[in-house]
C-alpha positions in Angstrom: 0.0 0.0 0.0 2.8 2.4 0.9 4.5 1.7 -2.5 1.3 2.6 -4.5 0.9 5.9 -2.6 4.5 6.8 -3.3 4.0 5.8 -7.0 0.8 7.9 -7.2 2.5 10.9 -5.5 5.4 10.6 -8.0 3.1 10.5 -11.0 1.1 13.5 -9.8 4.3 15.5 -9.5 5.5 14.8 -13.0 5.0 17.7 -15.4 2.4 17.3 -18.2 5.2 17.0 -20.8 6.5 13.9 -19.2 3.1 12.3 -19.4 2.1 13.5 -22.8 1.8 11.2 -25.8 4.4 11.9 -28.5 2.5 12.7 -31.8 3.2 13.9 -35.3 1.1 17.1 -35.1 1.3 17.7 -38.8 -0.3 14.3 -39.4 -2.8 15.0 -36.6 -3.8 18.3 -38.3 -4.3 16.5 -41.6 -6.5 13.9 -39.9 -8.6 16.6 -38.3 -8.9 18.3 -41.7 -10.1 15.0 -43.3 -12.6 14.6 -40.5 -14.0 18.1 -41.1 -12.8 19.3 -37.6 -10.8 22.3 -38.8 -11.8 25.9 -39.1 -10.2 29.2 -40.1 -9.2 32.0 -37.7 -7.1 35.2 -37.8 -5.3 37.0 -35.1 -6.9 40.4 -34.4 -5.8 41.6 -31.0 -3.0 44.2 -31.1 0.3 43.2 -29.6 3.4 45.0 -28.3 6.9 44.2 -29.7 10.5 45.2 -29.1 13.7 44.3 -30.9 15.2 41.1 -29.5 18.8 41.2 -28.2 20.9 38.8 -30.3 21.4 35.6 -28.4 18.4 36.3 -26.2 16.2 33.3 -25.5 12.5 33.9 -24.9 10.7 31.6 -22.5 6.9 31.7 -23.2 5.0 31.3 -20.0 1.2 30.9 -19.8 -0.3 32.0 -16.5 -1.7 29.1 -14.6 0.1 26.6 -16.9 3.8 27.4 -16.8 6.4 27.2 -19.6 4.9 26.7 -23.0 8.1 26.8 -25.1 11.5 28.3 -25.4 12.8 30.1 -28.4 16.1 29.4 -30.2 18.6 32.3 -29.5 17.5 35.5 -31.2 19.3 36.9 -34.2 19.6 40.5 -35.3 16.3 41.9 -36.4 14.1 39.3 -34.5 11.3 40.7 -32.4 10.0 39.8 -29.0 6.2 39.9 -29.2 4.0 40.4 -26.1 0.3 39.4 -26.3 -2.2 41.7 -24.6 -4.1 38.9 -22.8 -4.1 39.4 -19.0 -5.8 36.0 -18.5 -2.6 34.3 -19.9 -0.1 36.6 -18.3 0.6 38.7 -21.5 2.9 35.9 -22.7 5.9 36.7 -24.8 7.4 34.8 -27.8 10.0 35.4 -30.5 9.3 36.1 -34.1 12.0 35.9 -36.7 12.9 39.1 -38.6 11.7 37.8 -41.9 8.3 36.7 -40.6 7.5 39.8 -38.4 6.5 42.2 -41.2 4.3 39.4 -42.8 2.4 39.2 -39.5 2.2 42.7 -38.0 1.8 46.3 -39.3 1.0 49.8 -38.2 3.6 50.4 -35.6 3.0 53.1 -33.1 5.7 55.0 -31.1 7.8 53.0 -28.6 7.0 53.4 -25.0 9.6 54.2 -22.4 10.5 50.5 -22.1 11.0 50.1 -25.8 7.7 48.3 -26.6 5.9 49.4 -29.7 2.2 48.7 -30.5 1.5 46.6 -33.6 -1.7 45.4 -35.2 -1.9 41.8 -36.6 -2.3 41.7 -40.4 -5.1 39.3 -39.9 -4.0 36.6 -42.2 -6.3 33.6 -42.0 -4.9 30.4 -40.7 -6.3 26.9 -40.3 -6.9 25.6 -36.8 -8.5 22.8 -34.8 -9.2 22.4 -31.1 -7.9 19.5 -29.0 -11.2 18.0 -27.8 -12.0 17.5 -24.1 -10.8 14.2 -22.8 -7.9 14.1 -25.3 -4.2 14.8 -24.8 -1.9 15.9 -23.6 0.2 15.6 -26.8 3.8 16.3 -27.1 5.3 17.4 -30.4 8.2 19.4 -31.9 7.3 23.0 -32.9 8.6 24.3 -36.3 11.4 26.1 -34.4 12.7 22.8 -33.1 11.5 23.0 -29.5 9.0 20.7 -27.8 5.4 21.8 -27.2 2.6 20.2 -25.2 -1.0 20.6 -26.4 -3.9 19.9 -24.0 -7.6 19.6 -24.2 -9.0 23.1 -25.2 -5.9 24.2 -26.9 -5.8 25.3 -30.5 -3.4 23.8 -33.1 -2.7 26.3 -35.9 -1.3 25.7 -39.3 0.2 28.2 -41.7 -1.8 28.0 -45.0 1.4 28.5 -47.0 3.4 25.7 -45.2 1.6 22.6 -44.0 4.6 21.7 -41.8 4.3 25.0 -39.8 2.0 23.6 -37.1 2.0 24.9 -33.5 0.0 25.2 -30.3 -1.8 28.2 -29.0 -3.1 27.9 -25.4 -6.9 27.8 -25.4 -7.2 31.0 -23.3 -4.7 32.8 -25.6 -6.6 31.7 -28.7 -9.9 32.9 -27.3 -8.3 36.3 -26.4 -6.3 36.9 -29.6 -8.1 35.3 -32.5 -11.3 35.8 -34.4 -12.9 32.7 -35.9 -13.9 33.3 -39.5 -15.0 29.7 -40.1 -15.8 27.6 -37.1 -14.3 24.1 -36.6 -16.7 21.3 -35.9 
C-alpha cells in the first residue's frame, strides 16, 4: 500500500510534458482536416513588440500553466512579441525578422521601455481544437522546440506551409483570435 501511494504521488508530481503522448502534429492536423474538424481563424488583438537582443532566449510562460516553449537564441532583427491577454499573463514569444513584417503592421511609437504597439495583419490560418478528454500531446514545434497541447488548446497551421503547425493555449486563442469559419 505504501508503494502505491508513493507511486501515485510521484506520477502526480510529473509535469504534463513527461506524461504527454508523442505525436506527429502535422499528421494529426491532416486527420482533423479530413474529418472536417478544422476551421479558419485570424489574429486580431494588437500586440506589443520590441527588438530582441541577439542571443536572447524567450521563454513563453502561460499564466496558470507554466512554460509553453523556449525560443532558439534570437538573431539580429528578430522581435519579442507580447500578447495583450491578461488572462494568460501577457505571454511573450520570439518572431524571426523575416516573418515579423508578414504578420504585423501599423507600428506606433515605442513606450519608455522600448515596446511598440502593432496590429496583426489578420492573415487567415487553419486551426483545430484539442477535444475535451484528449491529450496531452507532445510534439516538436517548427522552431525545433518541444510543445505540449492539452484539451481546449488550438493547433494552428500556416496555410502557406503545412509543416508549420504549432500550439496556442486555449485562453490565448480565445483572447487573440477571431474565428472566421468555425471548426466542428
